[in-house]
C-alpha positions in Angstrom: 18.1 7.0 7.0 15.7 8.1 4.8 15.5 10.2 1.6 12.5 12.3 0.2 11.6 11.8 -3.2 8.6 13.8 -4.9 6.9 12.2 -8.1 3.9 13.3 -9.8 0.5 11.9 -9.4 -1.5 10.7 -12.6 -3.8 13.6 -12.0 -0.9 16.2 -11.8 -0.2 16.9 -8.4 3.5 16.1 -7.0 3.3 13.3 -4.2 5.5 13.4 -1.8 7.3 10.6 -0.6 10.6 9.1 1.8 12.7 6.3 0.7 13.9 4.6 3.6 17.9 3.1 3.0 18.4 0.2 3.5 21.5 -1.2 6.4 24.1 -3.3 5.0 23.7 -5.3 2.2 20.9 -4.5 0.0 18.6 -7.5 -0.7 16.1 -5.5 -2.5 13.9 -2.7 -3.1 10.0 -2.4 -2.4 7.3 0.1 -2.2 4.6 0.2 1.0 0.9 1.7 -0.1 -1.0 3.2 3.1 -4.2 2.5 4.2 -7.4 4.8 2.6 -6.9 8.2 4.8 -3.8 7.3 6.7 -0.3 8.2 5.2 3.5 7.7 5.1 4.0 8.4 9.0 1.3 6.2 10.1 2.2 3.1 12.2 2.0 0.6 9.7 3.3 2.4 6.6 6.7 4.0 8.8 7.2 0.7 11.0 6.9 -1.9 8.7 9.2 -0.4 6.3 11.6 1.1 8.4 12.0 -2.6 10.0 12.7 -4.0 5.8 14.9 -1.3 5.5 17.0 -2.6 8.7 16.8 -5.8 6.9 18.2 -5.0 4.1 15.0 -4.0 1.6 14.6 -0.3 0.9 11.4 0.7 1.1 9.8 3.8 -0.6 6.0 4.8 1.5 4.8 8.0 -0.1 1.7 10.1 0.6 -1.2 9.8 -1.9 -3.1 12.6 -3.1 -3.8 15.4 -1.1 -2.6 13.9 2.3 0.3 14.5 4.6 3.3 16.3 2.5 1.5 15.7 -0.8 0.0 18.4 -3.1 -3.5 18.4 -4.7 -7.3 17.7 -2.8 -7.7 14.1 -1.3 -11.4 14.2 -3.1 -9.9 14.0 -6.6 -8.5 10.5 -5.7 -10.3 7.8 -5.8 -9.3 4.3 -6.1 -8.2 4.3 -9.6 -5.9 7.0 -8.9 -4.5 5.3 -6.2 -3.5 2.5 -7.9 -2.3 4.4 -11.2 -0.4 6.1 -8.2 1.0 2.9 -7.0 2.3 2.4 -10.8 3.6 5.7 -11.1 5.7 5.3 -7.9 7.4 2.2 -9.0 8.1 3.3 -12.6 9.7 5.9 -10.9 12.0 3.5 -8.5 13.1 2.1 -12.0 13.9 5.3 -13.1 16.5 5.9 -10.3 17.9 2.6 -10.6 16.6 1.1 -7.6 13.6 -0.9 -9.0 10.8 -2.0 -6.2 10.9 -6.2 -6.7 8.1 -5.8 -3.2 5.1 -4.4 -2.9 3.7 -4.0 0.2 0.1 -2.9 1.1 -1.8 -2.1 4.2 -5.5 -2.1 4.6 -7.2 -0.2 1.6 -3.5 0.2 0.4 -3.8 -3.3 0.0 -6.0 -3.8 -2.7 -4.3 -1.1 -4.4 -1.4 -3.1 -4.7 -3.4 -6.2 -5.9 -4.7 -4.0 -8.2 -1.8 -2.2 -9.8 0.7 -5.2 -9.3 0.2 -6.7 -13.0 1.6 -3.1 -14.3 4.2 -1.8 -11.9 7.8 -2.1 -13.4 9.8 -4.9 -11.8 7.3 -6.0 -9.3 8.2 -9.6 -8.7 6.1 -10.4 -5.4 3.2 -9.0 -3.2 1.8 -8.8 0.3 -1.3 -7.2 2.0 -1.7 -6.3 5.7 -5.5 -6.4 6.5 -6.8 -5.5 3.0 -10.6 -6.1 1.9 -11.2 -8.2 -1.0 -13.8 -5.7 -2.2 -12.6 -1.8 -2.4 -15.6 -0.8 -1.7 -15.7 -2.0 1.8 -14.3 1.6 2.8 -17.8 3.1 2.3 -19.2 1.9 5.4 -16.7 4.7 6.8 -18.6 7.3 4.9 -22.2 5.9 4.5 -23.4 8.8 7.2 -22.3 11.1 3.9 -22.6 9.3 1.0 -26.3 9.8 0.2 -25.7 13.2 0.2 -22.5 13.1 -1.7 -24.2 11.7 -4.3 -27.2 13.7 -4.6 -24.9 17.0 -4.5 -22.1 16.4 -5.8 -20.2 16.4 -3.0 -20.1 16.8 0.7 -17.9 17.4 3.7 -16.6 14.5 5.8 -14.6 14.7 8.9 -12.7 11.8 9.4 -9.2 11.4 11.7 -9.8 14.8 12.8 -9.6 16.9 9.7 -12.4 17.3 7.3 -11.9 16.0 3.6 -14.4 17.0 1.1 -15.6 13.8 -0.4 -17.2 14.0 -4.4 -19.4 11.7 -6.3 -17.0 10.9 -9.1 -14.7 9.1 -6.0 -17.7 7.2 -4.7 -18.8 5.6 -7.9 -15.1 5.0 -9.1 -15.2 2.8 -5.8 -18.4 1.0 -6.5 -17.3 0.3 -9.8 -13.9 -1.4 -8.8 -13.9 -4.9 -9.1 -10.3 -6.5 -7.5 -11.2 -9.8 -7.4 -10.6 -10.6 -11.5 -7.5 -8.7 -10.6 -6.7 -10.9 -8.0 -6.9 -14.2 -10.0 -5.1 -12.7 -12.9 -2.3 -12.3 -10.6 0.7 -14.2 -11.6 2.7 -13.2 -8.5 3.5 -14.7 -5.8 1.4 -13.2 -3.1 1.5 -13.3 0.6 -1.9 -12.4 3.2 -1.2 -11.1 6.5 -4.0 -10.6 8.5 -5.5 -10.3 12.0 -8.4 -12.5 13.4 -9.1 -9.9 15.8 -9.4 -7.1 13.2 -12.2 -4.7 13.8 -11.8 -2.5 10.6 -11.5 -5.2 8.1 -12.5 -8.8 8.9 -10.3 -11.7 8.5 -12.7 -13.2 6.2 -11.8 -10.8 3.5 -8.0 -12.4 4.2 -9.4 -16.1 3.1 -10.9 -14.9 -0.2 -8.1 -13.1 -1.4 -6.2 -16.1 -0.4 -9.1 -18.4 -2.1 -9.2 -16.3 -5.4 -5.2 -16.1 -5.7 -3.5 -18.5 -7.6 0.0 -20.5 -6.3 2.4 -19.7 -5.1 -0.1 -18.2 -2.2 0.6 -17.9 1.4 -1.6 -17.0 4.5 -0.1 -15.8 8.0 -2.4 -14.6 11.0 -1.5 -11.9 12.7 -2.7 -12.8 16.4 -2.9 -10.2 18.5 -2.5 -6.9 16.5 -4.9 -4.5 15.7 -6.0 -3.4 12.3 -3.6 -0.3 12.2 -0.8 -2.5 13.6 -0.2 0.0 16.5 0.3 -2.5 19.5 3.8 -2.7 20.6 6.1 -4.9 18.0 3.2 -5.8 16.0 4.3 -3.9 12.6 8.0 -5.1 13.0 6.5 -8.7 13.4 4.7 -8.1 9.9 8.0 -6.6 8.4 9.9 -9.9 9.4 7.6 -12.0 8.1 7.4 -10.1 4.8 11.3 -10.2 4.9 11.6 -13.7 5.3 9.0 -14.6 3.2 10.3 -12.3 0.1 13.5 -13.4 0.5 13.2 -15.8 -2.6 12.0 -13.4 -5.0 14.1 -10.1 -4.6 16.8 -9.3 -6.2 20.5 -10.5 -4.4 22.9 -9.0 -2.4 24.3 -6.0 -4.0 27.4 -4.2 -2.6 26.5 -0.6 -0.9 29.0 1.0 -2.7 27.4 0.1 -5.8 24.0 0.9 -5.1 25.2 4.3 -3.9 25.9 5.1 -7.3 22.4 4.4 -8.7 20.8 6.5 -5.8 
């Protein structure tokens, strides 16, 4: 089962989310942050979150600005906005009485959770899946239009079967992001998941994230997985690994009736 929620972005428009409610004993709560132009319904976000919910960890997944069911213009977002909206999501979870113990981020969302974790209310542990060590890694996706964006202020960008407006402020914000300092200062347990056959974000990124991070830190290689975790069973496998690793960091079990009073 899932519950629909909405909360305001730091830039104003409302973001749409779904909380996959935990089955059986409630072990804890978490937030899943999707990749660059993906969404809460993408295979990684949906399948990982639902599997974690089956294992007792309720998960919020939400669409970023101008994506999926969220309001606003995607081009008004940026890496900074994505990070701040992740912090907003954690605040919303705390306000509803289900504070998020766990942040999970996929791809660019993995970079965002690394940057957001220190300021996110209640977070005790962080997991990344196929994350880049440098947020500007995404520029290779729009490199064909970036010079036009910088000269004209904005330009149409066709991606994933839709046209988005890429803006100069977005590009400049991404270029200014310095994630390595945030990783080195992160004082939370970190799990890095990455496939050695990831053709979108090379596994060397995982090695750099791991080296920059403090202990306790863990790394698991997702052999056979593609970047989007679309191969059968791979998203669920990632969720199993996260669930087992996070067990010692999340809140203890809570009776289902008690949890329903705070939802």
